[in-house]
N, CA, C and O atoms as a MOPAC input file, in Angstrom:
PM7 MOZYME 1SCF
protein

 N    142.05300 1   111.09000 1     5.78100 1
 C    143.15100 1   112.00600 1     5.95500 1
 C    144.18700 1   111.47300 1     6.94400 1
 O    145.38200 1   111.69900 1     6.75400 1
 N    143.76300 1   110.77900 1     7.97900 1
 C    144.73400 1   110.18000 1     8.90100 1
 C    144.93900 1   110.99500 1    10.15500 1
 O    144.32700 1   112.04700 1    10.33800 1
 N    145.80600 1   110.49700 1    11.01700 1
 C    146.05500 1   111.12800 1    12.31300 1
 C    146.86500 1   112.41200 1    12.22300 1
 O    146.79900 1   113.23100 1    13.14000 1
 N    147.62000 1   112.61900 1    11.16100 1
 C    148.46000 1   113.81300 1    11.08700 1
 C    147.62300 1   115.09000 1    10.97800 1
 O    148.12900 1   116.18100 1    11.24300 1
 N    146.36700 1   114.97100 1    10.59600 1
 C    145.50700 1   116.13800 1    10.50700 1
 C    144.44400 1   116.15300 1    11.60000 1
 O    143.42900 1   116.83800 1    11.47500 1
 N    144.67600 1   115.40600 1    12.65900 1
 C    143.73400 1   115.32300 1    13.76300 1
 C    143.64000 1   116.66600 1    14.46600 1
 O    144.60700 1   117.42600 1    14.50500 1
 N    142.48200 1   116.95100 1    15.01500 1
 C    142.27000 1   118.20800 1    15.71400 1
 C    143.07300 1   118.25900 1    16.99900 1
 O    143.61400 1   119.31100 1    17.33900 1
 N    143.16800 1   117.15200 1    17.72500 1
 C    143.87400 1   117.09300 1    19.00100 1
 C    144.79000 1   115.85800 1    18.99800 1
 O    144.44700 1   114.84300 1    19.60500 1
 N    145.94900 1   115.92800 1    18.32300 1
 C    146.79500 1   114.74300 1    18.16200 1
 C    147.46200 1   114.32100 1    19.47700 1
 O    147.66100 1   115.15500 1    20.36000 1
 N    147.80700 1   113.04300 1    19.61200 1
 C    148.51600 1   112.59200 1    20.81100 1
 C    149.93400 1   113.14100 1    20.82300 1
 O    150.60500 1   113.17100 1    19.79100 1
 N    150.39100 1   113.57900 1    22.00200 1
 C    151.71400 1   114.18300 1    22.12100 1
 C    152.67700 1   113.34600 1    22.96000 1
 O    153.86400 1   113.26800 1    22.64200 1
 N    152.17700 1   112.71500 1    24.03500 1
 C    153.05900 1   111.97100 1    24.93100 1
 C    152.29700 1   110.85400 1    25.62100 1
 O    151.08200 1   110.92200 1    25.80700 1
 N    153.05000 1   109.81600 1    25.99700 1
 C    152.48600 1   108.75600 1    26.82300 1
 C    153.24900 1   108.76900 1    28.13700 1
 O    154.46600 1   108.58500 1    28.16000 1
 N    152.53000 1   108.98900 1    29.22700 1
 C    153.11000 1   109.00100 1    30.55800 1
 C    152.42500 1   107.89000 1    31.34000 1
 O    151.22500 1   107.95600 1    31.60900 1
 N    153.19000 1   106.87600 1    31.69900 1
 C    152.59700 1   105.69400 1    32.30700 1
 C    151.73900 1   105.00200 1    31.28000 1
 O    152.22400 1   104.63200 1    30.21100 1
 N    150.46800 1   104.82100 1    31.58800 1
 C    149.54100 1   104.21100 1    30.63500 1
 C    148.61000 1   105.23500 1    30.00500 1
 O    147.76400 1   104.87600 1    29.18600 1
 N    148.75300 1   106.50900 1    30.37500 1
 C    147.89000 1   107.57200 1    29.85600 1
 C    148.51100 1   108.23000 1    28.62600 1
 O    149.71500 1   108.48500 1    28.58400 1
 N    147.68900 1   108.49400 1    27.64800 1
 C    148.13100 1   109.22600 1    26.46400 1
 C    147.62400 1   110.65500 1    26.58800 1
 O    146.42200 1   110.89000 1    26.71700 1
 N    148.55300 1   111.60600 1    26.54800 1
 C    148.19200 1   113.02000 1    26.65900 1
 C    148.09700 1   113.62700 1    25.27100 1
 O    149.01600 1   113.50600 1    24.46100 1
 N    146.99600 1   114.27000 1    25.01100 1
 C    146.77600 1   114.93200 1    23.73000 1
 C    147.33000 1   116.35700 1    23.79300 1
 O    147.68800 1   116.83400 1    24.86900 1
 N    147.39800 1   117.02100 1    22.67200 1
 C    148.03000 1   118.33100 1    22.55900 1
 C    147.41000 1   119.36500 1    23.49400 1
 O    148.12900 1   120.18200 1    24.06800 1
 N    146.09800 1   119.34400 1    23.65500 1
 C    145.43800 1   120.34600 1    24.49200 1
 C    145.88000 1   120.24000 1    25.95600 1
 O    146.05600 1   121.26400 1    26.61600 1
 N    146.06000 1   119.02900 1    26.47000 1
 C    146.52100 1   118.85000 1    27.85300 1
 C    148.02900 1   119.00700 1    27.96100 1
 O    148.53100 1   119.51200 1    28.96500 1
 N    148.75600 1   118.57800 1    26.93100 1
 C    150.21100 1   118.63700 1    26.97300 1
 C    150.72600 1   120.07100 1    26.99000 1
 O    151.76500 1   120.34000 1    27.59200 1
 N    150.03200 1   120.98200 1    26.35100 1
 C    150.48100 1   122.37100 1    26.30200 1
 C    150.42300 1   123.04700 1    27.66700 1
 O    151.07200 1   124.07400 1    27.86400 1
 N    149.66600 1   122.50300 1    28.61100 1
 C    149.54700 1   123.07900 1    29.94900 1
 C    150.60900 1   122.56000 1    30.91300 1
 O    150.67900 1   123.02900 1    32.04900 1
 N    151.43200 1   121.61000 1    30.49600 1
 C    152.44100 1   121.00400 1    31.36800 1
 C    153.67200 1   121.89600 1    31.42600 1
 O    154.26100 1   122.23000 1    30.39800 1
 N    154.05400 1   122.27900 1    32.64900 1
 C    155.26600 1   123.07900 1    32.86300 1
 C    156.27400 1   122.35400 1    33.74600 1
 O    157.47900 1   122.55500 1    33.59100 1
 N    155.80100 1   121.50200 1    34.68300 1
 C    156.68500 1   120.83200 1    35.64300 1
 C    156.44800 1   119.32600 1    35.61000 1
 O    155.49600 1   118.84300 1    34.99700 1
 N    157.34000 1   118.59100 1    36.28800 1
 C    157.15300 1   117.14500 1    36.40500 1
 C    155.86200 1   116.83500 1    37.15900 1
 O    155.17300 1   115.87100 1    36.82800 1
 N    155.53200 1   117.62900 1    38.15400 1
 C    154.29500 1   117.43600 1    38.89900 1
 C    153.07000 1   117.60000 1    38.01200 1
 O    152.12000 1   116.82500 1    38.12000 1
 N    153.08100 1   118.60300 1    37.13400 1
 C    151.97600 1   118.79800 1    36.19100 1
 C    151.80700 1   117.58400 1    35.27800 1
 O    150.68700 1   117.14700 1    35.01200 1
 N    152.93100 1   117.04500 1    34.80100 1
 C    152.87400 1   115.89000 1    33.90600 1
 C    152.30500 1   114.67100 1    34.61900 1
 O    151.47500 1   113.95400 1    34.06000 1
 N    152.74100 1   114.43600 1    35.83600 1
 C    152.24500 1   113.28400 1    36.58500 1
 C    150.77000 1   113.44700 1    36.94600 1
 O    150.01200 1   112.47900 1    36.88300 1
 N    150.35300 1   114.65800 1    37.32200 1
 C    148.94400 1   114.90100 1    37.62500 1
 C    148.07800 1   114.73000 1    36.38500 1
 O    146.97500 1   114.19000 1    36.47700 1
 N    148.55400 1   115.17800 1    35.22800 1
 C    147.79400 1   115.03300 1    33.97800 1
 C    147.62600 1   113.55700 1    33.61300 1
 O    146.64000 1   113.17700 1    32.98000 1
 N    148.59000 1   112.73200 1    34.01300 1
 C    148.50700 1   111.29700 1    33.73700 1
 C    147.72300 1   110.54800 1    34.80100 1
 O    147.48700 1   109.34800 1    34.66000 1
 N    147.31200 1   111.23500 1    35.87100 1
 C    146.47700 1   110.60900 1    36.88300 1
 C    147.19600 1   110.16500 1    38.13600 1
 O    146.62600 1   109.42000 1    38.93300 1
 N    148.42900 1   110.59600 1    38.33800 1
 C    149.18900 1   110.24500 1    39.53100 1
 C    149.16400 1   111.41300 1    40.51100 1
 O    149.61100 1   112.50400 1    40.15800 1
 N    148.65700 1   111.22300 1    41.73100 1
 C    148.63500 1   112.31700 1    42.70800 1
 C    150.03300 1   112.56500 1    43.26600 1
 O    150.69900 1   111.63600 1    43.72200 1
 N    150.47500 1   113.82600 1    43.22700 1
 C    151.79800 1   114.18500 1    43.73100 1
 C    151.76200 1   115.62800 1    44.19900 1
 O    151.08500 1   116.46400 1    43.60200 1
 N    152.48500 1   115.91600 1    45.26200 1
 C    152.59800 1   117.28000 1    45.76300 1
 C    153.72300 1   118.00200 1    45.01500 1
 O    154.60500 1   117.35800 1    44.44500 1
 N    153.69000 1   119.33900 1    45.01700 1
 C    154.70900 1   120.11500 1    44.30200 1
 C    156.09600 1   119.99100 1    44.90900 1
 O    157.08900 1   120.09200 1    44.18800 1
 N    156.18900 1   119.77500 1    46.21400 1
 C    157.50400 1   119.70600 1    46.85000 1
 C    157.99900 1   118.27600 1    47.05100 1
 O    158.98900 1   118.06300 1    47.75100 1
 N    157.33300 1   117.30200 1    46.45300 1
 C    157.73600 1   115.90000 1    46.58600 1
 C    159.02500 1   115.65100 1    45.80100 1
 O    159.24200 1   116.24300 1    44.74400 1
 N    159.85500 1   114.79000 1    46.31800 1
 C    161.09700 1   114.43300 1    45.64100 1
 C    160.84500 1   113.41700 1    44.54100 1
 O    160.06500 1   112.48000 1    44.71300 1
 N    161.51000 1   113.60900 1    43.41200 1
 C    161.40000 1   112.67400 1    42.29100 1
 C    162.79300 1   112.35100 1    41.77700 1
 O    163.72500 1   113.14300 1    41.91100 1
 N    162.91200 1   111.17000 1    41.18500 1
 C    164.13700 1   110.78200 1    40.50900 1
 C    163.81800 1   110.68500 1    39.02300 1
 O    162.86900 1   110.01100 1    38.62300 1
 N    164.61000 1   111.35800 1    38.22200 1
 C    164.39500 1   111.37900 1    36.77600 1
 C    165.50500 1   110.56100 1    36.12800 1
 O    166.68600 1   110.84200 1    36.33000 1
 N    165.12600 1   109.54900 1    35.35000 1
 C    166.07600 1   108.69200 1    34.65600 1
 C    166.17200 1   109.13000 1    33.20900 1
 O    165.19100 1   109.08700 1    32.46700 1
 N    167.38400 1   109.55800 1    32.81100 1
 C    167.59500 1   110.03000 1    31.44700 1
 C    168.95900 1   109.55800 1    30.96000 1
 O    169.98600 1   109.96900 1    31.50000 1
 N    168.97700 1   108.69900 1    29.94500 1
 C    170.21700 1   108.21200 1    29.34100 1
 C    171.18300 1   107.62900 1    30.37300 1
 O    172.35200 1   108.01000 1    30.41800 1
 N    170.69700 1   106.71300 1    31.19300 1
 C    171.47100 1   106.01800 1    32.21200 1
 C    172.00600 1   106.94900 1    33.30200 1
 O    172.93600 1   106.58000 1    34.01900 1
 N    171.44100 1   108.13700 1    33.43600 1
 C    171.80200 1   109.08600 1    34.49000 1
 C    170.56900 1   109.31900 1    35.34600 1
 O    169.46400 1   109.46900 1    34.82500 1
 N    170.75700 1   109.35200 1    36.66500 1
 C    169.65800 1   109.59300 1    37.58400 1
 C    169.80200 1   111.01100 1    38.12900 1
 O    170.84400 1   111.36800 1    38.68000 1
 N    168.76000 1   111.81100 1    37.97400 1
 C    168.74000 1   113.18600 1    38.46200 1
 C    167.72700 1   113.24400 1    39.59900 1
 O    166.55800 1   112.90600 1    39.41300 1
 N    168.17500 1   113.67200 1    40.77500 1
 C    167.29300 1   113.79500 1    41.93200 1
 C    166.85000 1   115.24800 1    42.01900 1
 O    167.68300 1   116.14900 1    42.11900 1
 N    165.54100 1   115.47900 1    41.98300 1
 C    164.98900 1   116.82600 1    41.97400 1
 C    163.62700 1   116.82300 1    42.65300 1
 O    163.26100 1   115.83400 1    43.28800 1
 N    162.88200 1   117.89400 1    42.53300 1
 C    161.53300 1   117.96900 1    43.09800 1
 C    160.50600 1   118.01500 1    41.96700 1
 O    160.85200 1   118.21200 1    40.80200 1
 N    159.25700 1   117.83200 1    42.32900 1
 C    158.18600 1   117.78300 1    41.32300 1
 C    157.92300 1   119.13600 1    40.68300 1
 O    157.32200 1   119.19900 1    39.61100 1
 N    158.36000 1   120.21900 1    41.31400 1
 C    158.11600 1   121.53900 1    40.72400 1
 C    159.26100 1   122.00100 1    39.82200 1
 O    159.34400 1   123.18500 1    39.49600 1
 N    160.14400 1   121.08600 1    39.41500 1
 C    161.19800 1   121.40100 1    38.45100 1
 C    160.62900 1   121.39300 1    37.04400 1
 O    159.62400 1   120.73500 1    36.77400 1
 N    161.27500 1   122.12600 1    36.14800 1
 C    160.81500 1   122.25300 1    34.77300 1
 C    160.79100 1   120.89300 1    34.07900 1
 O    161.73800 1   120.11700 1    34.20100 1
 N    159.71200 1   120.60300 1    33.35300 1
 C    159.52200 1   119.31900 1    32.68100 1
 C    160.41500 1   119.19700 1    31.46700 1
 O    160.50300 1   120.11300 1    30.65000 1
 N    161.08200 1   118.04800 1    31.35300 1
 C    161.81200 1   117.64500 1    30.16300 1
 C    161.56400 1   116.16100 1    29.97900 1
 O    161.42300 1   115.43400 1    30.96200 1
 N    161.50700 1   115.70100 1    28.74900 1
 C    161.28900 1   114.28300 1    28.51900 1
 C    162.44900 1   113.47500 1    29.07200 1
 O    163.60600 1   113.88800 1    28.99400 1
 N    162.12500 1   112.31900 1    29.63200 1
 C    163.11000 1   111.40800 1    30.19300 1
 C    162.64400 1   109.98300 1    29.90500 1
 O    161.57500 1   109.76900 1    29.33400 1
 N    163.46200 1   109.01500 1    30.30800 1
 C    163.07000 1   107.61600 1    30.13300 1
 C    162.00700 1   107.22600 1    31.14800 1
 O    161.04600 1   106.53500 1    30.80900 1
 N    162.17400 1   107.67000 1    32.40200 1
 C    161.22600 1   107.32900 1    33.46300 1
 C    161.35200 1   108.31700 1    34.61200 1
 O    162.35400 1   109.02100 1    34.73800 1
 N    160.32000 1   108.35900 1    35.44700 1
 C    160.31100 1   109.16700 1    36.66500 1
 C    159.92500 1   108.23800 1    37.81000 1
 O    158.97500 1   107.46300 1    37.69800 1
 N    160.66800 1   108.32100 1    38.91200 1
 C    160.33200 1   107.53100 1    40.09400 1
 C    159.97400 1   108.47300 1    41.23000 1
 O    160.71600 1   109.40800 1    41.53000 1
 N    158.81900 1   108.21800 1    41.86700 1
 C    158.39000 1   108.98300 1    43.02900 1
 C    157.58800 1   108.07000 1    43.92900 1
 O    156.79300 1   107.26100 1    43.45000 1
 N    157.78900 1   108.19200 1    45.22200 1
 C    157.06700 1   107.39100 1    46.22000 1
 C    157.08300 1   105.90200 1    45.89800 1
 O    156.09500 1   105.21100 1    46.14600 1
 N    158.17100 1   105.40000 1    45.35700 1
 C    158.27300 1   103.97800 1    45.03700 1
 C    157.63200 1   103.56600 1    43.72200 1
 O    157.71300 1   102.39600 1    43.34900 1
 N    157.00200 1   104.48100 1    43.01100 1
 C    156.38200 1   104.20300 1    41.71200 1
 C    157.31800 1   104.62700 1    40.59300 1
 O    157.89100 1   105.71500 1    40.64700 1
 N    157.47800 1   103.80200 1    39.60000 1
 C    158.26000 1   104.16000 1    38.42100 1
 C    157.30800 1   104.33600 1    37.25000 1
 O    156.56600 1   103.41900 1    36.89700 1
 N    157.33400 1   105.51500 1    36.65500 1
 C    156.43000 1   105.86600 1    35.56200 1
 C    157.26600 1   106.13700 1    34.31600 1
 O    158.11400 1   107.03000 1    34.31500 1
 N    157.02800 1   105.36900 1    33.26200 1
 C    157.75700 1   105.57400 1    32.01000 1
 C    157.07800 1   106.66900 1    31.19400 1
 O    155.89600 1   106.96200 1    31.37700 1
 N    157.84300 1   107.25700 1    30.30100 1
 C    157.26800 1   108.27000 1    29.41200 1
 C    157.88200 1   108.14600 1    28.02800 1
 O    159.02000 1   107.70500 1    27.86400 1
 N    157.09500 1   108.54800 1    27.03800 1
 C    157.54700 1   108.47800 1    25.65000 1
 C    156.93000 1   109.62100 1    24.86900 1
 O    155.74800 1   109.93300 1    25.01400 1
 N    157.74700 1   110.23300 1    24.04600 1
 C    157.28600 1   111.29200 1    23.15500 1
 C    156.61600 1   110.64200 1    21.94500 1
 O    157.19400 1   109.74400 1    21.33400 1
 N    155.41500 1   111.08000 1    21.59300 1
 C    154.67400 1   110.47700 1    20.48600 1
 C    154.67000 1   111.34300 1    19.23200 1
 O    153.97700 1   111.01900 1    18.26800 1
 N    155.42100 1   112.42500 1    19.22600 1
 C    155.48500 1   113.28100 1    18.05000 1
 C    156.94000 1   113.46300 1    17.66300 1
 O    157.82600 1   113.25900 1    18.49300 1
 N    157.19800 1   113.82900 1    16.45900 1
 C    158.55900 1   114.06300 1    16.00200 1
 C    159.37100 1   112.78100 1    15.94000 1
 O    158.82000 1   111.68100 1    15.95300 1
 N    160.67300 1   112.93400 1    15.87300 1
 C    161.57200 1   111.77400 1    15.81800 1
 C    162.51100 1   111.76100 1    16.95600 1
 O    163.33700 1   110.85400 1    17.06500 1

């Protein structure tokens, strides 16, 4: 049948971690996304979000939206949507 009928399909890749649908549905903020991928971060930590050659400076408790990368504490973490187009 293939991956399209998988019980828990992959939804996103954050850094080197692949998040499946069950974990991805619990993500509300950038901090949640980074914690789900295995990066320790506090809710009030400052992050830089890179999206379409624009840098947005915000905190980890801001609402999650897909971006090209997130930088926090000197670490740059890439992300990619694995569903849809």
